[in-house]
C-alpha positions as CSV (number, residue, x, y, z in Angstrom):
1,M,93.7,-6.4,-11.7
2,N,90.4,-6.7,-10.0
3,R,90.2,-8.2,-6.5
4,P,87.5,-10.6,-5.5
5,K,84.5,-9.0,-4.0
6,S,85.1,-10.6,-0.6
7,L,88.6,-9.3,-0.5
8,R,87.6,-5.8,-1.5
9,A,85.3,-5.7,1.5
10,W,87.9,-6.8,4.1
11,P,89.2,-3.4,5.1
12,A,85.7,-2.2,5.7
13,W,84.8,-5.1,7.9
14,T,88.0,-4.7,9.8
15,A,87.2,-1.1,10.5
16,V,83.8,-1.9,11.7
17,V,85.1,-4.6,14.1
18,F,87.8,-2.2,15.4
19,V,85.2,0.5,16.1
20,L,82.9,-1.9,18.0
21,L,85.8,-3.1,20.2
22,L,86.7,0.5,21.0
23,A,83.0,1.2,21.8
24,L,82.8,-1.8,24.1
25,G,86.0,-0.8,26.0
26,A,88.0,-3.9,25.1
27,P,91.4,-3.3,26.5
28,L,94.2,-3.5,24.0
29,G,97.0,-2.2,26.3
30,D,97.8,-0.6,29.6
31,A,97.4,3.0,30.3
32,D,100.9,3.6,29.4
33,G,100.4,2.0,26.0
34,R,101.9,-1.4,26.8
35,D,100.2,-4.6,25.8
36,S,98.4,-6.2,28.7
37,R,98.0,-9.6,27.1
38,P,99.7,-12.4,28.9
39,A,103.0,-13.6,27.6
40,V,103.2,-16.8,25.8
41,G,103.6,-19.9,28.1
42,T,102.1,-18.4,31.3
43,T,98.7,-18.9,33.2
44,S,96.3,-16.6,35.0
45,L,95.7,-19.0,38.2
46,A,98.3,-20.1,40.8
47,Q,98.4,-23.9,41.5
48,D,97.3,-25.2,45.1
49,T,100.2,-27.1,46.7
50,V,98.9,-27.1,50.3
51,A,97.9,-30.6,51.5
52,P,94.7,-31.0,53.7
53,V,94.8,-32.1,57.3
54,A,93.0,-35.4,58.1
55,D,91.4,-35.7,61.6
56,A,89.6,-39.0,62.3
57,G,88.9,-38.1,66.0
58,G,90.5,-39.8,69.0
59,N,90.8,-43.4,70.0
60,R,87.4,-44.9,70.7
61,T,85.6,-47.7,72.6
62,A,82.7,-49.6,70.9
63,Y,80.5,-52.6,71.7
64,V,79.9,-55.6,69.5
65,G,76.7,-55.3,67.5
66,L,76.2,-51.6,68.3
67,D,76.6,-48.8,65.8
68,I,79.6,-46.5,66.1
69,V,79.8,-43.2,64.3
70,L,83.0,-42.2,62.6
71,D,83.2,-38.5,62.1
72,G,85.9,-36.7,59.9
73,S,84.3,-33.3,60.0
74,A,87.3,-31.9,62.0
75,S,89.5,-32.4,58.9
76,S,90.5,-29.1,57.2
77,D,91.9,-27.7,54.0
78,N,92.7,-24.2,52.6
79,V,90.5,-24.8,49.5
80,G,88.2,-27.6,50.4
81,I,88.1,-31.4,50.8
82,V,86.2,-33.3,48.1
83,D,86.7,-36.9,49.3
84,Y,86.6,-38.7,52.6
85,S,87.6,-42.4,52.5
86,W,87.6,-44.7,55.5
87,T,89.3,-48.0,55.8
88,V,88.4,-50.4,58.7
89,S,90.9,-53.1,59.5
90,V,88.5,-56.0,59.8
91,D,88.8,-59.3,57.9
92,P,88.4,-58.5,55.0
93,P,89.0,-54.7,55.3
94,V,86.0,-52.5,54.7
95,S,86.0,-49.2,52.9
96,L,83.5,-46.5,53.6
97,E,82.9,-43.1,51.9
98,G,81.6,-40.0,53.4
99,E,82.5,-37.3,56.0
100,T,80.4,-39.1,58.6
101,V,79.8,-42.9,58.4
102,T,78.3,-45.6,60.7
103,F,79.8,-49.0,61.2
104,Q,79.1,-52.1,63.4
105,F,81.8,-54.6,64.6
106,S,80.8,-58.2,64.7
107,S,83.6,-59.3,67.1
108,D,85.6,-57.9,69.9
109,G,89.2,-56.8,69.6
110,V,91.3,-53.7,68.7
111,Y,90.9,-52.4,65.2
112,V,92.7,-49.6,63.2
113,V,90.5,-47.1,61.3
114,T,92.2,-44.9,58.7
115,L,90.8,-41.8,57.2
116,N,92.1,-40.5,53.8
117,V,91.1,-37.0,52.7
118,T,91.7,-35.4,49.3
119,D,91.3,-31.8,48.1
120,L,90.5,-30.3,44.7
121,E,94.0,-30.5,43.4
122,G,94.5,-34.1,44.5
123,N,96.5,-33.3,47.6
124,W,95.8,-35.8,50.4
125,D,96.4,-36.7,54.0
126,V,95.7,-39.7,56.3
127,D,94.9,-40.1,60.0
128,S,94.5,-43.4,61.9
129,I,92.8,-44.2,65.2
130,F,92.3,-47.3,67.3
131,I,88.8,-48.7,68.1
132,T,88.7,-51.0,71.1
133,V,85.6,-53.3,70.6
134,M,84.2,-55.4,73.5
135,W,81.2,-57.3,74.5
136,D,78.6,-55.5,76.7
137,L,78.1,-58.0,79.5
138,T,76.8,-55.4,82.1
139,L,73.0,-55.7,82.8
140,P,71.1,-52.4,82.7
141,V,69.8,-51.0,86.0
142,S,66.0,-51.3,86.3
143,H,64.4,-48.7,88.6
144,P,60.6,-48.6,88.5
145,G,60.3,-45.8,91.1
146,Y,58.9,-46.3,94.6
147,N,56.0,-48.0,96.3
148,Q,52.8,-45.9,96.1
149,S,49.5,-45.9,98.0
150,V,46.5,-44.6,96.1
151,Y,42.7,-44.8,95.9
152,T,40.7,-46.5,93.2
153,G,40.2,-44.2,90.2
154,D,43.4,-42.2,90.9
155,I,45.8,-41.8,88.0
156,V,49.1,-43.5,88.9
157,T,52.3,-42.3,87.2
158,L,55.0,-44.9,86.8
159,N,58.4,-43.4,86.1
160,A,61.5,-45.3,85.0
161,S,63.8,-42.3,84.5
162,R,66.2,-43.5,87.2
163,S,66.9,-46.7,85.2
164,K,70.4,-46.5,83.6
165,D,72.8,-48.3,81.3
166,L,76.1,-46.6,81.0
167,Q,77.5,-48.6,78.1
168,T,74.9,-48.9,75.4
169,G,71.9,-47.1,76.8
170,I,68.3,-48.3,77.4
171,V,66.3,-48.7,74.2
172,N,63.1,-50.3,75.6
173,Y,60.9,-50.0,78.8
174,T,58.2,-52.6,79.4
175,W,55.8,-52.5,82.3
176,N,53.8,-55.6,83.3
177,L,51.0,-56.0,85.8
178,T,47.8,-58.0,86.4
179,H,44.6,-55.9,87.0
180,M,41.2,-57.4,87.5
181,G,42.4,-60.8,86.2
182,D,43.9,-59.4,83.0
183,S,47.5,-59.0,82.0
184,V,48.4,-55.4,81.2
185,V,51.5,-54.3,79.3
186,L,52.6,-50.7,79.1
187,Y,55.6,-49.3,77.1
188,G,57.7,-46.2,77.7
189,S,59.8,-44.6,80.4
190,D,56.9,-42.6,81.8
191,V,53.4,-44.2,81.7
192,E,50.1,-43.7,83.5
193,F,47.5,-46.2,84.7
194,T,44.2,-46.1,86.6
195,F,43.4,-48.9,89.1
196,L,39.7,-49.6,89.4
197,E,39.8,-52.3,92.1
198,A,41.3,-52.1,95.6
199,G,44.2,-54.4,96.4
200,K,48.0,-54.7,96.2
201,Y,49.5,-54.8,92.7
202,L,53.0,-55.8,91.8
203,V,54.2,-53.8,88.8
204,T,57.3,-55.1,87.1
205,L,59.6,-53.0,84.9
206,T,61.8,-54.7,82.3
207,V,64.5,-52.6,80.6
208,T,66.5,-53.6,77.5
209,N,69.8,-52.0,76.5
210,G,71.4,-51.5,73.1
211,V,72.8,-55.0,72.8
212,G,69.6,-56.8,74.0
213,L,70.5,-57.4,77.6
214,T,67.5,-57.1,80.0
215,N,66.9,-56.6,83.7
216,S,63.7,-56.4,85.8
217,S,62.6,-55.0,89.1
218,S,59.2,-54.4,90.7
219,V,57.3,-51.9,92.7
220,T,54.2,-52.3,94.8
221,I,51.1,-50.2,94.3
222,T,48.6,-50.4,97.1
223,V,45.1,-49.3,96.0
224,H,42.5,-48.5,98.7
225,D,38.8,-47.9,98.4
226,P,37.8,-44.2,98.5
227,P,38.1,-43.0,102.1
228,T,35.0,-42.7,104.3
229,W,34.3,-39.7,106.3
230,V,35.8,-41.3,109.4
231,A,39.0,-42.2,107.5
232,K,39.3,-38.6,106.1
233,N,38.9,-37.1,109.6
234,W,40.5,-39.7,111.8
235,N,43.1,-37.2,113.0
236,W,40.4,-34.9,114.4
237,I,38.4,-37.8,115.7
238,A,41.5,-39.3,117.5
239,G,42.5,-36.0,118.9
240,T,38.9,-35.4,120.2
241,V,38.8,-38.8,121.8
242,I,42.1,-38.3,123.5
243,V,41.0,-35.0,124.9
244,L,37.7,-36.3,126.0
245,G,39.3,-39.3,127.5
246,A,41.7,-37.1,129.5
247,V,38.8,-34.8,130.7
248,G,36.7,-37.8,131.6
249,L,39.5,-39.3,133.6
250,W,40.0,-36.0,135.5
251,V,36.2,-35.8,136.1
252,A,36.2,-39.4,137.4
253,V,39.0,-38.7,139.8
254,R,37.4,-35.6,141.1
255,Y,34.0,-37.3,141.3
256,R,35.4,-40.2,143.3
257,K,37.3,-37.9,145.6
258,N,34.3,-35.8,146.4
259,H,31.5,-38.3,146.4
260,A,32.8,-41.6,147.7
261,V,31.0,-41.8,151.0
262,I,33.2,-44.3,153.0
263,T,35.1,-44.2,156.2
264,N,38.8,-43.5,156.3
265,A,39.6,-47.1,157.3
266,E,37.6,-48.6,154.5
267,R,39.1,-46.0,152.1
268,E,42.6,-47.2,153.0
269,K,41.6,-50.8,152.5
270,I,39.9,-50.3,149.1
271,A,42.0,-47.7,147.3
272,F,44.7,-45.2,147.7
273,K,43.6,-41.7,148.6
274,L,43.8,-39.9,145.2
275,K,43.6,-36.5,146.8
276,D,47.0,-37.1,148.4
277,Y,49.0,-36.1,145.4
278,K,52.2,-35.4,147.2
279,R,52.2,-38.9,148.7
280,L,51.4,-40.4,145.4
281,W,54.3,-38.7,143.7
282,G,56.7,-39.6,146.5
283,L,55.7,-43.3,146.3
284,L,56.1,-43.2,142.5
285,R,59.6,-41.6,142.7
286,K,60.7,-44.4,145.2
287,N,59.9,-46.9,142.4
288,R,62.9,-46.3,140.3
289,L,61.8,-48.5,137.4
290,G,58.3,-47.0,137.3
291,F,59.7,-43.5,137.5
292,G,62.1,-44.3,134.7
293,G,59.3,-45.6,132.6
294,L,57.4,-42.3,133.2
295,V,60.3,-40.2,132.1
296,A,60.7,-42.4,129.0
297,L,57.0,-41.9,128.2
298,I,57.3,-38.2,128.5
299,A,60.3,-38.3,126.1
300,F,58.3,-40.3,123.6
301,V,55.4,-37.8,123.7
302,V,57.8,-34.9,123.2
303,V,59.5,-36.7,120.3
304,A,56.1,-37.4,118.7
305,L,54.9,-33.8,119.0
306,L,58.2,-32.2,117.8
307,A,59.0,-34.7,115.1
308,P,58.9,-32.0,112.3
309,V,61.4,-29.9,114.3
310,L,63.7,-32.7,115.4
311,S,63.9,-34.6,112.1
312,T,66.5,-33.9,109.4
313,V,63.8,-34.3,106.7
314,P,60.7,-32.0,106.8
315,D,58.3,-34.9,105.9
316,P,59.6,-38.4,105.2
317,N,56.5,-39.2,103.1
318,V,57.4,-36.5,100.5
319,Y,59.3,-38.0,97.5
320,T,61.5,-35.0,97.0
321,N,63.0,-35.5,100.5
322,W,64.2,-39.0,99.6
323,E,67.8,-39.6,98.8
324,P,67.9,-40.3,95.0
325,V,69.3,-43.5,93.5
326,I,72.1,-42.6,91.1
327,P,73.5,-45.7,89.5
328,E,76.1,-43.9,87.4
329,L,77.7,-42.7,90.6
330,D,77.7,-46.2,92.0
331,Y,75.2,-45.0,94.7
332,A,73.3,-47.9,96.2
333,H,70.7,-48.1,99.0
334,P,70.3,-48.6,101.8
335,M,72.9,-46.1,102.8
336,A,74.9,-46.5,106.1
337,P,74.7,-43.9,108.9
338,S,76.5,-40.7,108.1
339,F,76.8,-37.4,110.0
340,T,78.1,-35.5,106.9
341,P,75.6,-33.6,104.7
342,S,74.4,-35.5,101.6
343,I,75.8,-34.1,98.3
344,Y,72.4,-34.9,96.7
345,T,69.8,-33.5,99.0
346,G,71.8,-31.7,101.6
347,F,70.3,-33.7,104.5
348,I,72.2,-35.5,107.1
349,H,71.4,-39.2,107.7
350,P,72.6,-40.1,111.3
351,L,70.7,-43.5,111.1
352,G,71.2,-44.1,107.4
353,T,68.6,-44.6,104.7
354,D,66.4,-47.4,103.6
355,S,66.3,-49.0,100.1
356,Q,64.0,-46.2,98.8
357,G,66.3,-43.4,100.1
358,Q,64.1,-42.4,103.1
359,D,65.9,-41.1,106.2
360,V,65.6,-43.8,108.9
361,Y,66.1,-41.3,111.7
362,S,63.1,-39.1,110.5
363,L,61.0,-42.2,109.9
364,T,61.7,-43.3,113.5
365,L,60.6,-40.0,114.9
366,Y,57.4,-39.8,113.0
367,G,56.7,-43.5,113.8
368,A,56.2,-42.5,117.5
369,R,53.0,-40.7,116.5
370,A,51.2,-43.7,115.1
371,S,52.2,-45.9,118.1
372,L,51.0,-43.4,120.7
373,I,47.7,-42.6,118.9
374,V,46.9,-46.3,118.5
375,G,47.9,-47.1,122.1
376,L,45.8,-44.4,123.6
377,V,42.7,-44.5,121.5
378,A,42.5,-48.2,121.2
379,T,43.0,-48.6,124.9
380,I,40.2,-46.1,125.6
381,I,37.9,-48.2,123.5
382,S,39.0,-51.4,125.2
383,V,38.8,-50.0,128.7
384,A,35.4,-48.5,128.1
385,M,34.0,-51.8,126.8
386,G,35.6,-53.9,129.5
387,T,34.6,-51.5,132.3
388,L,31.0,-51.4,131.2
389,I,30.8,-55.2,130.9
390,G,32.7,-55.9,134.1
391,L,30.5,-53.4,136.2
392,T,27.3,-54.8,134.8
393,A,28.3,-58.5,135.3
394,G,29.8,-58.0,138.8
395,Y,27.1,-55.8,140.3
396,F,23.9,-57.3,139.0
397,G,25.1,-60.9,138.8
398,R,22.7,-63.8,138.0
399,V,21.6,-63.9,134.3
400,A,23.6,-60.7,133.4
401,D,26.8,-62.1,134.9
402,E,26.3,-65.5,133.3
403,V,25.7,-64.1,129.8
404,L,28.4,-61.5,129.9
405,M,31.0,-63.7,131.4
406,R,30.4,-66.5,129.0
407,T,30.8,-64.0,126.1
408,T,34.0,-62.8,127.7
409,D,35.3,-66.3,128.0
410,F,34.5,-66.9,124.4
411,F,36.6,-64.0,123.3
412,L,39.4,-65.0,125.7
413,T,39.6,-68.4,124.1
414,L,39.9,-66.9,120.6
415,P,43.5,-66.4,119.4
416,W,43.8,-62.6,119.4
417,F,46.0,-62.3,116.4
418,P,44.1,-64.5,114.0
419,L,41.0,-62.6,115.1
420,M,42.6,-59.3,114.3
421,I,43.7,-60.6,110.9
422,V,40.1,-61.6,110.0
423,L,38.7,-58.2,111.1
424,M,41.3,-56.2,109.2
425,T,40.6,-58.3,106.1
426,V,36.9,-57.5,106.4
427,L,37.1,-53.8,107.4
428,G,40.1,-52.7,105.4
429,Q,43.6,-51.4,106.1
430,E,42.8,-47.8,107.0
431,F,44.4,-46.5,110.1
432,I,41.1,-45.9,111.9
433,W,40.2,-49.6,111.5
434,V,43.6,-50.6,113.0
435,I,42.6,-48.7,116.1
436,V,39.1,-50.1,116.2
437,V,40.2,-53.7,115.7
438,I,42.8,-53.5,118.5
439,G,40.2,-51.9,120.8
440,I,37.4,-54.4,120.3
441,T,39.7,-57.4,120.7
442,S,41.5,-56.5,123.9
443,W,38.6,-55.7,126.3
444,P,38.0,-59.2,127.9
445,S,40.9,-58.9,130.4
446,T,39.6,-55.5,131.6
447,A,36.1,-56.9,132.0
448,R,37.5,-59.8,134.2
449,I,39.5,-57.5,136.4
450,V,36.7,-55.0,136.9
451,R,34.2,-57.7,137.6
452,A,36.4,-59.2,140.3
453,Q,36.8,-55.8,142.0
454,V,33.1,-55.1,141.8
455,L,32.3,-58.5,143.4
456,T,34.5,-57.5,146.4
457,L,33.2,-53.9,146.7
458,K,29.5,-54.7,146.6
459,E,29.8,-56.8,149.8
460,R,31.3,-53.9,151.8
461,Q,29.5,-52.3,154.6
462,F,29.2,-48.9,153.0
463,I,27.4,-50.4,150.0
464,E,25.0,-52.2,152.4
465,R,24.3,-48.9,154.2
466,A,23.6,-47.2,150.9
467,R,21.1,-49.8,150.0
468,A,19.5,-49.6,153.5
469,I,18.8,-45.9,153.0
470,G,17.1,-46.6,149.6
471,A,19.9,-45.7,147.2
472,S,19.3,-46.9,143.7
473,D,21.6,-49.2,141.8
474,G,22.6,-46.5,139.4
475,Y,23.5,-44.2,142.4
476,I,25.5,-46.9,144.1
477,I,27.5,-47.7,140.9
478,R,28.0,-44.1,140.1
479,R,28.9,-42.8,143.6
480,H,30.6,-45.9,145.2
481,I,31.5,-48.8,142.9
482,L,33.0,-46.9,140.0
483,P,35.1,-44.4,141.9
484,N,36.6,-47.1,144.1
485,T,37.4,-49.2,141.0
486,M,39.1,-46.3,139.1
487,P,42.6,-46.8,140.6
488,L,42.7,-50.4,139.4
489,I,41.2,-49.4,136.0
490,F,43.8,-46.6,135.6
491,A,46.7,-49.0,136.3
492,N,45.3,-51.6,134.0
493,T,44.8,-48.9,131.3
494,V,48.5,-48.1,131.3
495,L,49.4,-51.8,130.8
496,L,46.9,-52.1,128.0
497,I,48.5,-49.3,126.1
498,S,51.7,-51.3,125.8
499,I,49.7,-54.3,124.5
500,A,48.0,-52.0,121.9
501,I,51.3,-50.6,120.7
502,F,52.7,-54.1,120.3
503,S,49.6,-55.2,118.4
504,E,49.8,-52.3,116.0
505,S,53.4,-53.0,115.3
506,F,52.5,-56.7,114.8
507,L,49.8,-55.9,112.3
508,D,52.0,-53.5,110.3
509,F,54.8,-56.0,110.2
510,F,52.5,-58.6,108.6
511,G,51.4,-56.0,106.1
512,L,47.9,-55.6,107.6
513,G,48.3,-51.9,108.7
514,D,47.8,-48.7,106.7
515,P,50.8,-48.3,104.4
516,T,50.2,-44.6,104.1
517,V,50.9,-44.0,107.8
518,I,54.5,-44.0,109.0
519,S,54.9,-46.5,111.8
520,W,57.7,-48.6,113.4
521,G,56.0,-51.9,112.3
522,M,55.8,-50.6,108.7
523,M,59.5,-49.9,108.8
524,L,60.3,-53.4,110.0
525,E,58.0,-54.9,107.3
526,Q,59.7,-53.0,104.5
527,A,63.1,-54.0,105.9
528,Y,62.1,-57.6,106.0
529,T,60.7,-57.4,102.4
530,A,63.9,-55.8,101.2
531,T,66.1,-58.5,102.9
532,A,67.8,-55.9,105.0
533,T,69.2,-58.6,107.3
534,E,70.9,-60.4,104.5
535,S,72.3,-57.2,103.1
536,G,73.7,-56.2,106.5
537,A,71.6,-53.0,106.8
538,W,71.3,-53.2,110.6
539,W,70.6,-49.5,110.8
540,W,67.3,-50.0,109.0
541,I,66.1,-52.7,111.5
542,L,67.6,-51.6,114.9
543,P,66.0,-48.1,115.4
544,P,62.3,-49.2,114.9
545,G,62.9,-52.4,116.8
546,V,64.5,-50.6,119.8
547,A,61.8,-47.9,119.7
548,I,59.0,-50.5,120.0
549,V,60.7,-52.4,122.8
550,A,61.5,-49.1,124.7
551,M,57.9,-47.7,124.4
552,V,56.3,-51.0,125.4
553,L,58.7,-51.5,128.3
554,S,58.1,-47.9,129.5
555,F,54.4,-48.3,129.6
556,S,54.7,-51.7,131.3
557,L,57.1,-50.4,134.0
558,F,54.9,-47.3,134.6
559,G,51.8,-49.5,134.8
560,Y,53.3,-51.9,137.3
561,A,54.5,-48.9,139.4
562,L,51.0,-47.4,139.4
563,D,49.6,-50.8,140.5
564,D,52.0,-50.8,143.4
565,V,51.2,-47.2,144.3
566,L,47.4,-47.4,144.0
567,N,46.9,-50.8,145.6
568,P,47.1,-50.7,149.4
569,K,47.8,-54.4,149.7
570,L,50.8,-54.1,147.4
571,R,52.1,-51.0,149.1
572,K,52.3,-52.8,152.4
573,R,54.4,-55.7,151.1
């Protein structure tokens, strides 16, 4: 019986397949000859029975209308999580998918958020947290920085980095100002602007937090015209004038002592013997109020010279030496006096700080410099003008007397403070102009006093004898009139210094002084503007106020004492 051709070929094909399997190394059994194929009804992989661990994070606080991020990345599994499902218990419940999701609550309350995680084998786990949702009713803190004083053309940097909102954060910064008649709007936390016209500009910062609440505050930028040579070098000019004034006074005293040709009797009636220094000092010491004023003046001079050494802050004008405003620590200005070191700057504030974080104690020390410079230099200008006019009018009389005295009367009738306001408006607010304005508005009283003294002196016998021998008018004024007028001029000078100091404080208080120069009047002006009285910040007002009164009183007491010592008629009372 013949087989079909296909069947006859089967053994051959079987042999071929068997050989190929051997060649390829197909395993048919173990090394010991046993079959390695799995038994019937078994599998080659073990089944995952370990459930994942869901972690929805901790309980949270959120705000109405603000995104909150739900993060399930802390969940874990031995194989891997394939599904993250969130359920938020709002009405109706909301389901979210994803490892990290974002959600907004539309109303306040306490909500349950549940996270369900599932792995590859379908094992699952859940975790629930509570979300406390509330309305953000706290306004953000707007802090536009501090007042600045610049020149036209300078780039002004406005920084709002101290503005804070602890709940929802600040999302928008808007700056508003008016420059050269146009409204200017700037955006950003840190912006720059260049002022092209001198003046005072109010820059308002408006901040907006994450839920749309806004708050505004302002800062003043004072823009000056570029300084002149005099303004740039006013320190050197003022120092030179002070030195020359002192030298001139010494020369005048020596000149009077050596060249006043009068008898001893007449000398006693006219003026005190300046060469008798011991007697002068003894008379001054007997006047307790006057001597106390002198001691106080010496103390003020020492304080002004040693201000960098005595102050707790190296330079109160430097921004880095100001106590920072830190709203998140509930730190508000002005700060009350404290003798403990600051945790922010390391400085001690024995007189507290102002609203900008400046140390009041250091400001008070540095303020003595401005008062003394203005008092001395302005008085020198005033006395020089008044003495020249008084000598000329009193000695020559007639037309000169009539013209000069009518001019003096005209200035005496003008209200001194409105006159200074007008002059400061025209000249500008630089410190040098403060000195000049005070000096040229306070000379009339000196002119009147000197003229009256000269009218008395020129009728004396020693003046008639000088004329009889052919002495010229210049010689008589230089050798006789002026030396015998100096004691009165000197006493009046000390009194005028107190008036000049008060005038400078007055101008600064009304915002007419130089804002770049630390002065007691400037401190009072800033305290008044910041409503320090209403806020109870007495430490901001009292130190500069007491300093002004003390310095003015010291010069006044010393001036009156000198008048008593140098005036023979007053000494005999």
